[in-house]
N, C-alpha and C positions, 0 to 999 in steps of 0.2 A: 407346538400343540396350541389349538385355539382356546380362547377363554371359555367358550361354551363347553368344550370337552373337559376342561379343568373343573368347571363348576359341576358338571355331571358326576365326575369322579369324586369330587368333594362330598356331594350329597350321598353317594353310595358309601363312602368311607364313614360318614357320620352315622350311618345305620349299621354298618358291619362291625365297626370297632366296639361300640357298646355291647352288641350281642356277643361278640367274642369275649369281651371282658366278663359278662354275666356267666357265660359257659365256663370260663376259667374259675370264677368264684365258686360256682356250683361244684365243680370237680374238686376244688380244694376243700370245700366244706364236707363233701362226701368222704373224701380221704381221711379228713380229721375225725369224722364220726366213726369210721371203720377202725381207725387206730385206737380210738377211745374204747370201743367195744372189745377189741382184741386185748387191750391191756387189762380190762376188768373181769373178763371171763376166765378165771383160773381153773375152775372145776365145774363139772356138770351140775353139781349140787348147788353151787352158788349162782348158776345162770339165771334162774328165775328172779332171784332177788336183785341181781345186777341189772337185769332188763327192766324190772319195775322201777328201779332207782333212776335208770337212764331216761325211761319214758316220763317219769315224774318231772324231770328237769328239761324235757325236750321242748315244751311250750316256751319256757323262758329263753332257751337257746335259739329257738326258731325266731322269736321276736327280735332278739339281739342280732341274729344273722341277717334277718330281713332289713333291719335298720342299717347295719354296716354295708350290706350289698347295695341298698338304695343310695347311700352316700357315695360309695365307690363308683356306682354307675353314673350318678350325676357328675362326679368329678371327672370320670372318663369322657363323658359327653362334652363337658365344658372344655377340657384340655384338647380334645379332638377338634372341637369347633374353633377354639382359639388358634391352634396350629394351622388348620386348613384355611381359616380366614386370612391369617398373616401371609401364608404361602400364596394364596390366590391374589391378595391385594398387592403383593410384590410384583406379580406379573401384570398388574394393571397400572400401578403407580410408575414403574420404571419406563414403560413405553410412553406414558403421558408426559413424564419429565423430558424424555427424548424429543417428543413432538413439540413440547413447549419451547425447548431450547432451539429447535430448528426454526420455529416461527419467529422467535426473538431475533435470531440471526438475520432473517429476511427483513424484519422490521428495522434492524440497524444497518441494512444495506448490503449485507453479505449474501450475494446470490450465487457464489461459486462453491460453497460448501454444502453438499447435499446431506440429508438426514441418513440416507443409506441404511434403513431399518431392514433387518434380514429375518427376523422371527416370523414363522408362518402362522400368524394369528390375525385377528380382526384389525389390529393397528397398522399392519403392513399396507393395506389399501389406503388408509388415511395418510401415512407418511409418504407413500409413493405419489399421492395426489398433491401433497405440499411440495415435493421435489419437482414435479411437473409444472406446478404453478410458478415456482421460482425460476425454472428454465424459460418458461414463456414470458415472465416478467422481464428477465434479463434480455431476451430477444427483442421485446417491445421497446425497452429502454435504448438498446443499441440502434434500433430502427429510428427512434426519435432523435438520437444523437446524430445519426447519418443524415436524417432529413434536415436537422438544424444546420449541420455543416454544409449540406447542399444549398440551403437557402443563403447562407453566408457567401458561398462561392458564386451563387447566382447574382447576388447584389454586387459583389466585387467584379464579376465578369461584365455585367451590364454597365457598371461605371466605366470600366476600361474601354469597352467596345463602343460606347456612346461618346466617350471623351475624344477619341482619336478623330472621327469625322467632324465632330463639333469644332475641334481645334483647327482643323483644315478649313472648314467653312468660314470660321471667324477670320483666319489669316487671309484667305483670298478675298473675303468681303472687305476687309480693311484695305487690302491692296487696291481694290476697285474704288473705294471711297476716297483714298488718299492720292489717287491718280498715278499709282505705280505702273499700272497697265496703260501705257500711253497710246499704243496702236490697237487697232481693231482685232488683229489676230491674237494678241496677248489677252485682251478682254474676253474674247470668245473662249480661249483656253481656260481662263479663270472661271468663267461661267459653266463650262463643261465639267470642270473639276467639282465645283459646288453642287452641280446637279447630280454627279455620280456619287458624291459623298452623301447627299440627301437620300438617294436611292438605296445606298447601303444601310442607312439608318432606318429607312422604311421597311426594308427586308428584315432587318434584325427585330424591329418592333412587331412586325406581323408574325414572325416565327415565335417570338416570345408570347405574343397574345394567343396564338394557336396552342402553344405548349401549355399555357396557363389554363385555357378552357378545357383541354383534354385532361389536365391534371386534376381538375375538380369535376370531371365528368359532365361538363356543360356543352361539349361539342356535339352538334347534331349528327350522329352517325347513321347512315342509311346504306346498308349493304345490299347488293343486288348481283345477279350473275353478269360478269363482264368478260368479254373476249380478251384474254390477256395480251395476245400478240398485237391486236389492233390498238388497244389502249397504250401499250408501250411505244408502238410506232408513232402514234400521235404525239406522245409526250416528247420523244427524242427529236422529232422534227423541229421543235421549238428551241433546241439547245444548239448553241454556236460555239466555235472555238475548240471543238474536240471531235474525234472520229468515234461514232457509236455504231456498233453492230448488234442488231436484235436477232438472235437465233432461237426463237421460241416456237414450238409446235402449237397446233391448234388445241387450245384447252380453255376452259371457262372457270374463273375464280369467283368466289363469293366475297365481294369487297365493296368498299365505299370509293366511288370514282375520284372524288376530291382528295381523299386521304391517300389513295394509291398514287395519285399525281404528286402529292407532297413527298411521299417516300422516294419515288423515282427521281424527282428534281433535286431533292436534297442530297441523295447519294451521288448523282452525277456532278452536282456542284462541289461536293466534297472531293471527288476525284480531280476536278479541274483545278481546285485551289491547292491541294496538297499532293498532287501527283509528282511534283518536282521536275517536270519536264514540259517543253513547249508542245510537243506532239502527243497530247494525251489521247489514249485510246481506251475505250470501254466496251466490253463484250457482255451482252445480257443473254443469259440462257435460263431455261426452266425445265423442270422435270417433276413428274408426279411421285409422291412418296406417301403411299397409303391414301388417306383422305385429305392430304395437303398438297400444295404446289410449292416447290422450292425454287425461288427466283434468285439467281446469282448475278451480281454486278461485279465484274472483274476488270480492274484497270491495269495499266502497264507502268505504274509508278514505282516508287522505292519500297513500298510496303510500310509496315509499322512494327516497331520492336515488340516482341512477344509479350513483354510485361505490361505493355500499354493496351493490348487488345481487350482485356475485360472492362476497361474504363472508357472505351471510346464512346459509349452511348450515355455517359453521365452528363448532366447539365453543365455546360461551360467548361467541360474538360477538353483540353487541347494538347496534342502531343508535341514532339519536338519540332515537326515541320511548321506547326502553327505558331509556336513560340518564337521561332527564328524569323517569321514573317508577320510582324504585328499588323493587325488590321485586315489580314486576309480572310479571317473567318471569325464567327462569334462563338463557336463551340457549342451552339445550341441546335444546329441542324440535325445531327445524329440523334440527339435526345428527342427531337420531334419525330424522327423516324421510328424510334422505339415506342413512343407513346401511340403513334398512329397504328403500328402493328398490333399493339396490345388492344386498342379499340376495335380492331377488325378480327380479334381472336387469333392472331398470328404471332410469330416470333421473329427475332432478328439476331444475327451473330456475325462476327467478323473473324477472318483468318487470313493469313498470308498465302498467296497463290504459289503453286509449285515453281513457276517460272518467274517469280518476282511479282510485285504489285499487291494490291489489297483486294480481297474478295469479300463482299458483304452478301450474306445469304438471308433472304427474306422468305418466310413461309406464310402462306395464306390458305384458308380453307378452299377446298375444291368444290365447285358448285355441282349440283346434280347433273347427271349425264344428259338429261333432256333439256338442260339450259333453263329450267324454271326452279332455281333454288329458292328457298324461303327467304323473304325479306326480313331484315332485323333492324328495328329502330330503337335507339336509346340515346 
């Protein structure tokens, strides 16, 4: 019962109870008067004298009765008010204590114990709001902890992935300076290795820079209608060392050309590095799903253990294939893919293909049928 209803009932009770008490007193007084008259009227001859005697003392009796009735009525009102006030206050103080205890638990860091107030009164909404606040605060703290852990992993990953090429560059440079490479062929090999390691570092830094800009929403994203098949054909022509099949029907996506290129290049590069075989093959397909286009990149590699699939797009996360081949990848390429898809209002997910290999499915918005989708800048 709500406090408003309890208060209304209390007000009614404070009016009804004194009235009932007054009626009861009146009935008792009337009964007493009748008994008194009946006891004194022995004969008809004495009736007049007895009535005169009763009437003579009636005024005094009436005054006494009125005084007693007033005192009893005031007492009834006071007792009724005291009882109802204590009863009503108990239904206010107990929920307040429960709410205070719940807030104190949150203050002390206990976000797992809800108030769980069940009474259907005005305090239930307040207690439910505090429980919801605690749940949101817990989720926020968990997100902050995850972000802090991600930053730590990012720093550790950067240190590891920059250390390997730097160590190689230093070793080959010292070899050149100390005259270890005595013939021209060896010197050229050293220089080619230094150049390749520097290129790996540049790629890593560029990816990290792009990820950081997208992470703080400073990347200039400009979406426009793009012919998907033509864009993918142009991108795959630049890739070497793998067989790529583009099987995409004519359709137009609303995407940023540079970000689409980053997505495709990073996914193809991921298949090349972690496919686990020399003859890496990638098949790119696409289909419409509602107002989106699902683009699937499927390779013929060994796939990924199911427990690793949810973390593939975390910053600097690398599965077993990457751990067993240090320096083959930075672990940031797929994180850039996810950020790019988010910026283009799309999604990305990974799964193991039915016939082996990894399939990464990117969804992007479908442009308007006439090819003049609205441009979006942010």
